[in-house]
N, CA, C and O atoms as a Tripos MOL2 file, in Angstrom:
@<TRIPOS>MOLECULE
protein
  280   279    70     0     0
PROTEIN
NO_CHARGES

@<TRIPOS>ATOM
      1 N          42.6560   19.4840   60.8730 N.3       1 MET1
      2 CA         43.7680   20.1920   60.2830 C.3       1 MET1
      3 C          43.3430   20.7330   58.9130 C.2       1 MET1
      4 O          42.7460   20.0080   58.1180 O.2       1 MET1
      5 N          43.6460   21.9840   58.6410 N.am      2 GLN2
      6 CA         43.1950   22.6010   57.3960 C.3       2 GLN2
      7 C          44.2390   22.4940   56.2920 C.2       2 GLN2
      8 O          45.4080   22.2070   56.5510 O.2       2 GLN2
      9 N          43.8100   22.7230   55.0810 N.am      3 VAL3
     10 CA         44.6770   22.6870   53.9050 C.3       3 VAL3
     11 C          45.6300   23.8840   53.9620 C.2       3 VAL3
     12 O          45.2050   25.0180   54.1800 O.2       3 VAL3
     13 N          46.9110   23.6180   53.7650 N.am      4 THR4
     14 CA         47.9090   24.6930   53.7760 C.3       4 THR4
     15 C          48.4750   24.9830   52.3950 C.2       4 THR4
     16 O          49.0010   26.0700   52.1550 O.2       4 THR4
     17 N          48.3710   24.0120   51.4780 N.am      5 THR5
     18 CA         48.9110   24.1740   50.1300 C.3       5 THR5
     19 C          47.9730   23.5350   49.1280 C.2       5 THR5
     20 O          47.4530   22.4430   49.3540 O.2       5 THR5
     21 N          47.7580   24.2330   48.0060 N.am      6 ILE6
     22 CA         46.9470   23.6920   46.9160 C.3       6 ILE6
     23 C          47.7830   23.7290   45.6430 C.2       6 ILE6
     24 O          48.3700   24.7540   45.2960 O.2       6 ILE6
     25 N          47.8240   22.6070   44.9660 N.am      7 GLY7
     26 CA         48.4720   22.5220   43.6610 C.3       7 GLY7
     27 C          47.3970   22.5430   42.5930 C.2       7 GLY7
     28 O          46.3690   21.8790   42.7270 O.2       7 GLY7
     29 N          47.6270   23.2940   41.5470 N.am      8 LEU8
     30 CA         46.6210   23.4670   40.5040 C.3       8 LEU8
     31 C          47.2310   23.1600   39.1470 C.2       8 LEU8
     32 O          48.1490   23.8510   38.7050 O.2       8 LEU8
     33 N          46.7260   22.1260   38.4840 N.am      9 ASP9
     34 CA         47.1670   21.7580   37.1450 C.3       9 ASP9
     35 C          46.1470   22.3180   36.1660 C.2       9 ASP9
     36 O          44.9980   21.8790   36.1430 O.2       9 ASP9
     37 N          46.5600   23.2770   35.3650 N.am     10 LEU10
     38 CA         45.6480   23.9820   34.4730 C.3      10 LEU10
     39 C          45.4390   23.2250   33.1670 C.2      10 LEU10
     40 O          46.3440   22.5560   32.6690 O.2      10 LEU10
     41 N          44.2430   23.3410   32.6290 N.am     11 ALA11
     42 CA         43.8870   22.7460   31.3520 C.3      11 ALA11
     43 C          42.8220   23.6230   30.7090 C.2      11 ALA11
     44 O          42.4640   24.6700   31.2500 O.2      11 ALA11
     45 N          42.3190   23.2010   29.5650 N.am     12 LYS12
     46 CA         41.3390   24.0400   28.8710 C.3      12 LYS12
     47 C          39.9800   24.0390   29.5500 C.2      12 LYS12
     48 O          39.3680   25.0970   29.6910 O.2      12 LYS12
     49 N          39.4910   22.8770   29.9760 N.am     13 LYS13
     50 CA         38.1410   22.8030   30.5290 C.3      13 LYS13
     51 C          38.0890   22.3150   31.9660 C.2      13 LYS13
     52 O          37.2680   22.7870   32.7530 O.2      13 LYS13
     53 N          38.9510   21.3800   32.3120 N.am     14 ILE14
     54 CA         38.9240   20.7910   33.6480 C.3      14 ILE14
     55 C          40.3030   20.9080   34.2700 C.2      14 ILE14
     56 O          41.3000   20.5050   33.6720 O.2      14 ILE14
     57 N          40.3560   21.4700   35.4970 N.am     15 TYR15
     58 CA         41.6050   21.6150   36.2330 C.3      15 TYR15
     59 C          41.6900   20.5030   37.2760 C.2      15 TYR15
     60 O          40.6690   20.0660   37.8070 O.2      15 TYR15
     61 N          42.8900   20.0540   37.5650 N.am     16 GLN16
     62 CA         43.0940   19.1000   38.6470 C.3      16 GLN16
     63 C          43.5660   19.8850   39.8650 C.2      16 GLN16
     64 O          44.5570   20.6110   39.7900 O.2      16 GLN16
     65 N          42.8680   19.7440   40.9790 N.am     17 VAL17
     66 CA         43.1680   20.4920   42.1920 C.3      17 VAL17
     67 C          43.5720   19.4980   43.2840 C.2      17 VAL17
     68 O          42.8550   18.5390   43.5680 O.2      17 VAL17
     69 N          44.7430   19.7520   43.8910 N.am     18 HIS18
     70 CA         45.3200   18.8390   44.8690 C.3      18 HIS18
     71 C          45.6120   19.6220   46.1400 C.2      18 HIS18
     72 O          46.4320   20.5400   46.1250 O.2      18 HIS18
     73 N          44.9550   19.2720   47.2390 N.am     19 GLY19
     74 CA         45.1500   19.9630   48.5060 C.3      19 GLY19
     75 C          45.9600   19.1250   49.4820 C.2      19 GLY19
     76 O          45.7480   17.9180   49.5990 O.2      19 GLY19
     77 N          46.8950   19.7720   50.1880 N.am     20 VAL20
     78 CA         47.7530   19.0940   51.1480 C.3      20 VAL20
     79 C          47.6280   19.7840   52.5110 C.2      20 VAL20
     80 O          47.6170   21.0120   52.5930 O.2      20 VAL20
     81 N          47.5360   18.9890   53.5690 N.am     21 LYS21
     82 CA         47.4570   19.5080   54.9310 C.3      21 LYS21
     83 C          48.8550   19.8150   55.4700 C.2      21 LYS21
     84 O          49.8640   19.4670   54.8570 O.2      21 LYS21
     85 N          48.8900   20.4620   56.6070 N.am     22 GLU22
     86 CA         50.1560   20.8630   57.2220 C.3      22 GLU22
     87 C          51.0970   19.6870   57.4760 C.2      22 GLU22
     88 O          52.3140   19.8400   57.3740 O.2      22 GLU22
     89 N          50.5540   18.5240   57.8030 N.am     23 ASP23
     90 CA         51.3890   17.3550   58.0840 C.3      23 ASP23
     91 C          51.8150   16.6080   56.8190 C.2      23 ASP23
     92 O          52.4920   15.5830   56.9020 O.2      23 ASP23
     93 N          51.4220   17.1140   55.6550 N.am     24 GLY24
     94 CA         51.8070   16.5050   54.3870 C.3      24 GLY24
     95 C          50.8190   15.4950   53.8460 C.2      24 GLY24
     96 O          51.0220   14.9590   52.7560 O.2      24 GLY24
     97 N          49.7580   15.2230   54.5810 N.am     25 SER25
     98 CA         48.7540   14.2690   54.1010 C.3      25 SER25
     99 C          47.8560   14.9300   53.0490 C.2      25 SER25
    100 O          47.6780   16.1480   53.0420 O.2      25 SER25
    101 N          47.3060   14.1170   52.1800 N.am     26 ILE26
    102 CA         46.4490   14.6130   51.0930 C.3      26 ILE26
    103 C          45.0570   14.9030   51.6400 C.2      26 ILE26
    104 O          44.4210   14.0370   52.2400 O.2      26 ILE26
    105 N          44.5960   16.1210   51.4290 N.am     27 ALA27
    106 CA         43.2490   16.5100   51.8560 C.3      27 ALA27
    107 C          42.2340   16.2060   50.7560 C.2      27 ALA27
    108 O          41.1300   15.7360   51.0330 O.2      27 ALA27
    109 N          42.6140   16.4760   49.5140 N.am     28 PHE28
    110 CA         41.7540   16.1800   48.3710 C.3      28 PHE28
    111 C          42.5870   16.1860   47.0960 C.2      28 PHE28
    112 O          43.6670   16.7740   47.0380 O.2      28 PHE28
    113 N          42.0640   15.5290   46.0940 N.am     29 ASN29
    114 CA         42.6640   15.4990   44.7660 C.3      29 ASN29
    115 C          41.5090   15.2690   43.8010 C.2      29 ASN29
    116 O          41.0590   14.1400   43.6060 O.2      29 ASN29
    117 N          41.0410   16.3550   43.2040 N.am     30 ARG30
    118 CA         39.8130   16.2320   42.4160 C.3      30 ARG30
    119 C          39.8620   17.1190   41.1700 C.2      30 ARG30
    120 O          40.5610   18.1320   41.1400 O.2      30 ARG30
    121 N          39.1170   16.7260   40.1570 N.am     31 PRO31
    122 CA         38.9840   17.5890   38.9800 C.3      31 PRO31
    123 C          37.9320   18.6680   39.2440 C.2      31 PRO31
    124 O          36.9270   18.4200   39.9100 O.2      31 PRO31
    125 N          38.1760   19.8530   38.7180 N.am     32 VAL32
    126 CA         37.2300   20.9650   38.8720 C.3      32 VAL32
    127 C          37.0750   21.6370   37.5160 C.2      32 VAL32
    128 O          38.0640   21.9530   36.8560 O.2      32 VAL32
    129 N          35.8430   21.8510   37.1080 N.am     33 ARG33
    130 CA         35.5860   22.5350   35.8400 C.3      33 ARG33
    131 C          35.9590   24.0150   35.9560 C.2      33 ARG33
    132 O          35.9000   24.6000   37.0370 O.2      33 ARG33
    133 N          36.3350   24.5930   34.8470 N.am     34 ARG34
    134 CA         36.7590   25.9960   34.8100 C.3      34 ARG34
    135 C          35.7210   26.9110   35.4640 C.2      34 ARG34
    136 O          36.0770   27.7970   36.2400 O.2      34 ARG34
    137 N          34.4680   26.7040   35.1610 N.am     35 ALA35
    138 CA         33.4080   27.5680   35.6920 C.3      35 ALA35
    139 C          33.2620   27.4460   37.2110 C.2      35 ALA35
    140 O          32.7270   28.3530   37.8480 O.2      35 ALA35
    141 N          33.7240   26.3510   37.7950 N.am     36 GLN36
    142 CA         33.5760   26.1250   39.2300 C.3      36 GLN36
    143 C          34.8420   26.4410   40.0200 C.2      36 GLN36
    144 O          34.8310   26.3730   41.2490 O.2      36 GLN36
    145 N          35.9300   26.7850   39.3400 N.am     37 LEU37
    146 CA         37.2090   26.9340   40.0060 C.3      37 LEU37
    147 C          37.1960   28.0170   41.0840 C.2      37 LEU37
    148 O          37.6050   27.7640   42.2180 O.2      37 LEU37
    149 N          36.7410   29.1950   40.7510 N.am     38 LEU38
    150 CA         36.7680   30.2790   41.7370 C.3      38 LEU38
    151 C          35.8650   29.9830   42.9260 C.2      38 LEU38
    152 O          36.2100   30.3170   44.0600 O.2      38 LEU38
    153 N          34.7250   29.3660   42.6850 N.am     39 ASN39
    154 CA         33.8460   29.0000   43.8010 C.3      39 ASN39
    155 C          34.5060   27.9820   44.7200 C.2      39 ASN39
    156 O          34.3120   28.0300   45.9350 O.2      39 ASN39
    157 N          35.2830   27.0620   44.1580 N.am     40 SER40
    158 CA         35.9580   26.0750   45.0010 C.3      40 SER40
    159 C          37.0290   26.7440   45.8570 C.2      40 SER40
    160 O          37.2660   26.3030   46.9820 O.2      40 SER40
    161 N          37.6920   27.8070   45.3540 N.am     41 PHE41
    162 CA         38.6760   28.5210   46.1520 C.3      41 PHE41
    163 C          38.0150   29.3860   47.2250 C.2      41 PHE41
    164 O          38.6010   29.6020   48.2860 O.2      41 PHE41
    165 N          36.8340   29.8700   46.9730 N.am     42 LYS42
    166 CA         36.1260   30.6680   47.9770 C.3      42 LYS42
    167 C          35.8150   29.8550   49.2230 C.2      42 LYS42
    168 O          35.6700   30.4150   50.3100 O.2      42 LYS42
    169 N          35.7120   28.5450   49.0750 N.am     43 LYS43
    170 CA         35.3990   27.6610   50.1940 C.3      43 LYS43
    171 C          36.6300   27.3360   51.0290 C.2      43 LYS43
    172 O          36.4990   26.7880   52.1230 O.2      43 LYS43
    173 N          37.8180   27.6580   50.5400 N.am     44 GLN44
    174 CA         39.0690   27.3270   51.2240 C.3      44 GLN44
    175 C          39.5770   28.5040   52.0450 C.2      44 GLN44
    176 O          39.3960   29.6560   51.6510 O.2      44 GLN44
    177 N          40.2060   28.2310   53.1710 N.am     45 PRO45
    178 CA         40.8770   29.3180   53.9030 C.3      45 PRO45
    179 C          42.1020   29.7660   53.1060 C.2      45 PRO45
    180 O          42.5750   29.0180   52.2510 O.2      45 PRO45
    181 N          42.6250   30.9570   53.3620 N.am     46 PRO46
    182 CA         43.8180   31.4120   52.6420 C.3      46 PRO46
    183 C          44.9670   30.4150   52.7990 C.2      46 PRO46
    184 O          45.2200   29.9130   53.8930 O.2      46 PRO46
    185 N          45.6540   30.1380   51.6960 N.am     47 CYS47
    186 CA         46.7730   29.2000   51.7280 C.3      47 CYS47
    187 C          47.6660   29.4380   50.5140 C.2      47 CYS47
    188 O          47.3470   30.2460   49.6410 O.2      47 CYS47
    189 N          48.7750   28.7320   50.4730 N.am     48 LEU48
    190 CA         49.7050   28.8020   49.3570 C.3      48 LEU48
    191 C          49.1110   28.0440   48.1760 C.2      48 LEU48
    192 O          48.6380   26.9180   48.3330 O.2      48 LEU48
    193 N          49.1350   28.6610   46.9850 N.am     49 VAL49
    194 CA         48.6370   28.0090   45.7750 C.3      49 VAL49
    195 C          49.7720   27.9610   44.7650 C.2      49 VAL49
    196 O          50.3460   28.9910   44.4090 O.2      49 VAL49
    197 N          50.0870   26.7640   44.3110 N.am     50 GLY50
    198 CA         51.1170   26.5880   43.2850 C.3      50 GLY50
    199 C          50.4630   26.1560   41.9840 C.2      50 GLY50
    200 O          49.6040   25.2740   41.9680 O.2      50 GLY50
    201 N          50.8810   26.7910   40.8890 N.am     51 MET51
    202 CA         50.3390   26.4000   39.5900 C.3      51 MET51
    203 C          51.4260   26.5150   38.5450 C.2      51 MET51
    204 O          52.4180   27.2210   38.7300 O.2      51 MET51
    205 N          51.2290   25.8160   37.4500 N.am     52 GLU52
    206 CA         52.2330   25.8350   36.3950 C.3      52 GLU52
    207 C          52.3660   27.2390   35.8040 C.2      52 GLU52
    208 O          51.4130   28.0180   35.8280 O.2      52 GLU52
    209 N          53.5210   27.5540   35.2880 N.am     53 ALA53
    210 CA         53.7840   28.8770   34.7210 C.3      53 ALA53
    211 C          53.3920   28.8990   33.2480 C.2      53 ALA53
    212 O          54.1730   28.5280   32.3720 O.2      53 ALA53
    213 N          52.1780   29.3380   33.0020 N.am     54 CYS54
    214 CA         51.6970   29.4780   31.6320 C.3      54 CYS54
    215 C          50.7910   30.7090   31.5830 C.2      54 CYS54
    216 O          50.5300   31.3320   32.6120 O.2      54 CYS54
    217 N          50.3300   31.0460   30.4260 N.am     55 ASP55
    218 CA         49.4950   32.2340   30.2700 C.3      55 ASP55
    219 C          48.2520   32.1860   31.1580 C.2      55 ASP55
    220 O          47.8770   33.2010   31.7450 O.2      55 ASP55
    221 N          47.6200   31.0380   31.2610 N.am     56 SER56
    222 CA         46.4170   30.9070   32.0930 C.3      56 SER56
    223 C          46.7170   31.1760   33.5570 C.2      56 SER56
    224 O          45.9250   31.8180   34.2470 O.2      56 SER56
    225 N          47.8530   30.6920   34.0350 N.am     57 SER57
    226 CA         48.1810   30.9010   35.4440 C.3      57 SER57
    227 C          48.4260   32.3690   35.7440 C.2      57 SER57
    228 O          48.0710   32.8410   36.8240 O.2      57 SER57
    229 N          49.0180   33.0960   34.8210 N.am     58 HIS58
    230 CA         49.2570   34.5190   35.0420 C.3      58 HIS58
    231 C          47.9400   35.2940   35.1190 C.2      58 HIS58
    232 O          47.8020   36.2060   35.9340 O.2      58 HIS58
    233 N          46.9860   34.9350   34.2820 N.am     59 ARG59
    234 CA         45.6750   35.5930   34.3350 C.3      59 ARG59
    235 C          44.9500   35.2830   35.6300 C.2      59 ARG59
    236 O          44.3580   36.1730   36.2400 O.2      59 ARG59
    237 N          44.9900   34.0180   36.0590 N.am     60 LEU60
    238 CA         44.3140   33.6360   37.2970 C.3      60 LEU60
    239 C          44.9290   34.3270   38.5050 C.2      60 LEU60
    240 O          44.2110   34.8830   39.3360 O.2      60 LEU60
    241 N          46.2480   34.2960   38.6050 N.am     61 SER61
    242 CA         46.8960   34.8450   39.7940 C.3      61 SER61
    243 C          46.8200   36.3640   39.8550 C.2      61 SER61
    244 O          46.7290   36.9290   40.9450 O.2      61 SER61
    245 N          46.8550   37.0310   38.7210 N.am     62 SER62
    246 CA         46.8730   38.4890   38.7430 C.3      62 SER62
    247 C          45.4940   39.1070   38.9570 C.2      62 SER62
    248 O          45.3970   40.2610   39.3740 O.2      62 SER62
    249 N          44.4560   38.3800   38.6870 N.am     63 GLY63
    250 CA         43.1330   38.9820   38.8090 C.3      63 GLY63
    251 C          42.1530   38.1530   39.5940 C.2      63 GLY63
    252 O          41.7710   38.5240   40.7030 O.2      63 GLY63
    253 N          41.7480   37.0540   39.0450 N.am     64 ASN64
    254 CA         40.6190   36.3140   39.5890 C.3      64 ASN64
    255 C          40.8290   35.7790   40.9930 C.2      64 ASN64
    256 O          39.9410   35.9230   41.8330 O.2      64 ASN64
    257 N          41.9660   35.1700   41.2770 N.am     65 LEU65
    258 CA         42.1640   34.6160   42.6090 C.3      65 LEU65
    259 C          42.3520   35.6960   43.6550 C.2      65 LEU65
    260 O          41.9840   35.4920   44.8120 O.2      65 LEU65
    261 N          42.9090   36.8270   43.2900 N.am     66 ARG66
    262 CA         43.0930   37.9060   44.2540 C.3      66 ARG66
    263 C          41.7880   38.6010   44.6010 C.2      66 ARG66
    264 O          41.6910   39.2280   45.6560 O.2      66 ARG66
    265 N          40.7880   38.5060   43.7460 N.am     67 GLN67
    266 CA         39.4910   39.0980   44.0410 C.3      67 GLN67
    267 C          38.8790   38.4620   45.2690 C.2      67 GLN67
    268 O          38.1430   39.1150   46.0090 O.2      67 GLN67
    269 N          39.1740   37.1950   45.4930 N.am     68 LYS68
    270 CA         38.6320   36.4810   46.6590 C.3      68 LYS68
    271 C          39.1060   37.1150   47.9510 C.2      68 LYS68
    272 O          38.3450   37.2250   48.9130 O.2      68 LYS68
    273 N          40.3640   37.5330   47.9740 N.am     69 ALA69
    274 CA         40.9330   38.0920   49.1940 C.3      69 ALA69
    275 C          40.3650   39.4640   49.5250 C.2      69 ALA69
    276 O          40.3740   39.8730   50.6860 O.2      69 ALA69
    277 N          39.8790   40.1660   48.5360 N.am     70 ALA70
    278 CA         39.3700   41.5220   48.7670 C.3      70 ALA70
    279 C          38.0200   41.5340   49.4280 C.2      70 ALA70
    280 O          37.4670   42.6040   49.6840 O.2      70 ALA70
@<TRIPOS>BOND
     1     1     2 1
     2     2     3 1
     3     3     4 2
     4     3     5 am
     5     5     6 1
     6     6     7 1
     7     7     8 2
     8     7     9 am
     9     9    10 1
    10    10    11 1
    11    11    12 2
    12    11    13 am
    13    13    14 1
    14    14    15 1
    15    15    16 2
    16    15    17 am
    17    17    18 1
    18    18    19 1
    19    19    20 2
    20    19    21 am
    21    21    22 1
    22    22    23 1
    23    23    24 2
    24    23    25 am
    25    25    26 1
    26    26    27 1
    27    27    28 2
    28    27    29 am
    29    29    30 1
    30    30    31 1
    31    31    32 2
    32    31    33 am
    33    33    34 1
    34    34    35 1
    35    35    36 2
    36    35    37 am
    37    37    38 1
    38    38    39 1
    39    39    40 2
    40    39    41 am
    41    41    42 1
    42    42    43 1
    43    43    44 2
    44    43    45 am
    45    45    46 1
    46    46    47 1
    47    47    48 2
    48    47    49 am
    49    49    50 1
    50    50    51 1
    51    51    52 2
    52    51    53 am
    53    53    54 1
    54    54    55 1
    55    55    56 2
    56    55    57 am
    57    57    58 1
    58    58    59 1
    59    59    60 2
    60    59    61 am
    61    61    62 1
    62    62    63 1
    63    63    64 2
    64    63    65 am
    65    65    66 1
    66    66    67 1
    67    67    68 2
    68    67    69 am
    69    69    70 1
    70    70    71 1
    71    71    72 2
    72    71    73 am
    73    73    74 1
    74    74    75 1
    75    75    76 2
    76    75    77 am
    77    77    78 1
    78    78    79 1
    79    79    80 2
    80    79    81 am
    81    81    82 1
    82    82    83 1
    83    83    84 2
    84    83    85 am
    85    85    86 1
    86    86    87 1
    87    87    88 2
    88    87    89 am
    89    89    90 1
    90    90    91 1
    91    91    92 2
    92    91    93 am
    93    93    94 1
    94    94    95 1
    95    95    96 2
    96    95    97 am
    97    97    98 1
    98    98    99 1
    99    99   100 2
   100    99   101 am
   101   101   102 1
   102   102   103 1
   103   103   104 2
   104   103   105 am
   105   105   106 1
   106   106   107 1
   107   107   108 2
   108   107   109 am
   109   109   110 1
   110   110   111 1
   111   111   112 2
   112   111   113 am
   113   113   114 1
   114   114   115 1
   115   115   116 2
   116   115   117 am
   117   117   118 1
   118   118   119 1
   119   119   120 2
   120   119   121 am
   121   121   122 1
   122   122   123 1
   123   123   124 2
   124   123   125 am
   125   125   126 1
   126   126   127 1
   127   127   128 2
   128   127   129 am
   129   129   130 1
   130   130   131 1
   131   131   132 2
   132   131   133 am
   133   133   134 1
   134   134   135 1
   135   135   136 2
   136   135   137 am
   137   137   138 1
   138   138   139 1
   139   139   140 2
   140   139   141 am
   141   141   142 1
   142   142   143 1
   143   143   144 2
   144   143   145 am
   145   145   146 1
   146   146   147 1
   147   147   148 2
   148   147   149 am
   149   149   150 1
   150   150   151 1
   151   151   152 2
   152   151   153 am
   153   153   154 1
   154   154   155 1
   155   155   156 2
   156   155   157 am
   157   157   158 1
   158   158   159 1
   159   159   160 2
   160   159   161 am
   161   161   162 1
   162   162   163 1
   163   163   164 2
   164   163   165 am
   165   165   166 1
   166   166   167 1
   167   167   168 2
   168   167   169 am
   169   169   170 1
   170   170   171 1
   171   171   172 2
   172   171   173 am
   173   173   174 1
   174   174   175 1
   175   175   176 2
   176   175   177 am
   177   177   178 1
   178   178   179 1
   179   179   180 2
   180   179   181 am
   181   181   182 1
   182   182   183 1
   183   183   184 2
   184   183   185 am
   185   185   186 1
   186   186   187 1
   187   187   188 2
   188   187   189 am
   189   189   190 1
   190   190   191 1
   191   191   192 2
   192   191   193 am
   193   193   194 1
   194   194   195 1
   195   195   196 2
   196   195   197 am
   197   197   198 1
   198   198   199 1
   199   199   200 2
   200   199   201 am
   201   201   202 1
   202   202   203 1
   203   203   204 2
   204   203   205 am
   205   205   206 1
   206   206   207 1
   207   207   208 2
   208   207   209 am
   209   209   210 1
   210   210   211 1
   211   211   212 2
   212   211   213 am
   213   213   214 1
   214   214   215 1
   215   215   216 2
   216   215   217 am
   217   217   218 1
   218   218   219 1
   219   219   220 2
   220   219   221 am
   221   221   222 1
   222   222   223 1
   223   223   224 2
   224   223   225 am
   225   225   226 1
   226   226   227 1
   227   227   228 2
   228   227   229 am
   229   229   230 1
   230   230   231 1
   231   231   232 2
   232   231   233 am
   233   233   234 1
   234   234   235 1
   235   235   236 2
   236   235   237 am
   237   237   238 1
   238   238   239 1
   239   239   240 2
   240   239   241 am
   241   241   242 1
   242   242   243 1
   243   243   244 2
   244   243   245 am
   245   245   246 1
   246   246   247 1
   247   247   248 2
   248   247   249 am
   249   249   250 1
   250   250   251 1
   251   251   252 2
   252   251   253 am
   253   253   254 1
   254   254   255 1
   255   255   256 2
   256   255   257 am
   257   257   258 1
   258   258   259 1
   259   259   260 2
   260   259   261 am
   261   261   262 1
   262   262   263 1
   263   263   264 2
   264   263   265 am
   265   265   266 1
   266   266   267 1
   267   267   268 2
   268   267   269 am
   269   269   270 1
   270   270   271 1
   271   271   272 2
   272   271   273 am
   273   273   274 1
   274   274   275 1
   275   275   276 2
   276   275   277 am
   277   277   278 1
   278   278   279 1
   279   279   280 2
@<TRIPOS>SUBSTRUCTURE
     1 MET1         2 RESIDUE 1 A MET
     2 GLN2         6 RESIDUE 1 A GLN
     3 VAL3        10 RESIDUE 1 A VAL
     4 THR4        14 RESIDUE 1 A THR
     5 THR5        18 RESIDUE 1 A THR
     6 ILE6        22 RESIDUE 1 A ILE
     7 GLY7        26 RESIDUE 1 A GLY
     8 LEU8        30 RESIDUE 1 A LEU
     9 ASP9        34 RESIDUE 1 A ASP
    10 LEU10       38 RESIDUE 1 A LEU
    11 ALA11       42 RESIDUE 1 A ALA
    12 LYS12       46 RESIDUE 1 A LYS
    13 LYS13       50 RESIDUE 1 A LYS
    14 ILE14       54 RESIDUE 1 A ILE
    15 TYR15       58 RESIDUE 1 A TYR
    16 GLN16       62 RESIDUE 1 A GLN
    17 VAL17       66 RESIDUE 1 A VAL
    18 HIS18       70 RESIDUE 1 A HIS
    19 GLY19       74 RESIDUE 1 A GLY
    20 VAL20       78 RESIDUE 1 A VAL
    21 LYS21       82 RESIDUE 1 A LYS
    22 GLU22       86 RESIDUE 1 A GLU
    23 ASP23       90 RESIDUE 1 A ASP
    24 GLY24       94 RESIDUE 1 A GLY
    25 SER25       98 RESIDUE 1 A SER
    26 ILE26      102 RESIDUE 1 A ILE
    27 ALA27      106 RESIDUE 1 A ALA
    28 PHE28      110 RESIDUE 1 A PHE
    29 ASN29      114 RESIDUE 1 A ASN
    30 ARG30      118 RESIDUE 1 A ARG
    31 PRO31      122 RESIDUE 1 A PRO
    32 VAL32      126 RESIDUE 1 A VAL
    33 ARG33      130 RESIDUE 1 A ARG
    34 ARG34      134 RESIDUE 1 A ARG
    35 ALA35      138 RESIDUE 1 A ALA
    36 GLN36      142 RESIDUE 1 A GLN
    37 LEU37      146 RESIDUE 1 A LEU
    38 LEU38      150 RESIDUE 1 A LEU
    39 ASN39      154 RESIDUE 1 A ASN
    40 SER40      158 RESIDUE 1 A SER
    41 PHE41      162 RESIDUE 1 A PHE
    42 LYS42      166 RESIDUE 1 A LYS
    43 LYS43      170 RESIDUE 1 A LYS
    44 GLN44      174 RESIDUE 1 A GLN
    45 PRO45      178 RESIDUE 1 A PRO
    46 PRO46      182 RESIDUE 1 A PRO
    47 CYS47      186 RESIDUE 1 A CYS
    48 LEU48      190 RESIDUE 1 A LEU
    49 VAL49      194 RESIDUE 1 A VAL
    50 GLY50      198 RESIDUE 1 A GLY
    51 MET51      202 RESIDUE 1 A MET
    52 GLU52      206 RESIDUE 1 A GLU
    53 ALA53      210 RESIDUE 1 A ALA
    54 CYS54      214 RESIDUE 1 A CYS
    55 ASP55      218 RESIDUE 1 A ASP
    56 SER56      222 RESIDUE 1 A SER
    57 SER57      226 RESIDUE 1 A SER
    58 HIS58      230 RESIDUE 1 A HIS
    59 ARG59      234 RESIDUE 1 A ARG
    60 LEU60      238 RESIDUE 1 A LEU
    61 SER61      242 RESIDUE 1 A SER
    62 SER62      246 RESIDUE 1 A SER
    63 GLY63      250 RESIDUE 1 A GLY
    64 ASN64      254 RESIDUE 1 A ASN
    65 LEU65      258 RESIDUE 1 A LEU
    66 ARG66      262 RESIDUE 1 A ARG
    67 GLN67      266 RESIDUE 1 A GLN
    68 LYS68      270 RESIDUE 1 A LYS
    69 ALA69      274 RESIDUE 1 A ALA
    70 ALA70      278 RESIDUE 1 A ALA
């Protein structure tokens, strides 16, 4: 079963990334450094990503994460 939802807790250097499967079970919960964040998303199939509403999240969602889909 693949990850359907990812929760992303933003910070200055290390983000906490939490993946949940369709049945609600935890797929992963790990820290990811800022420089590795986009590479970690490239390894995931398309899914819902939830993140806190702050300036960093707006920059990530409007540009960097959408580049993966293109």
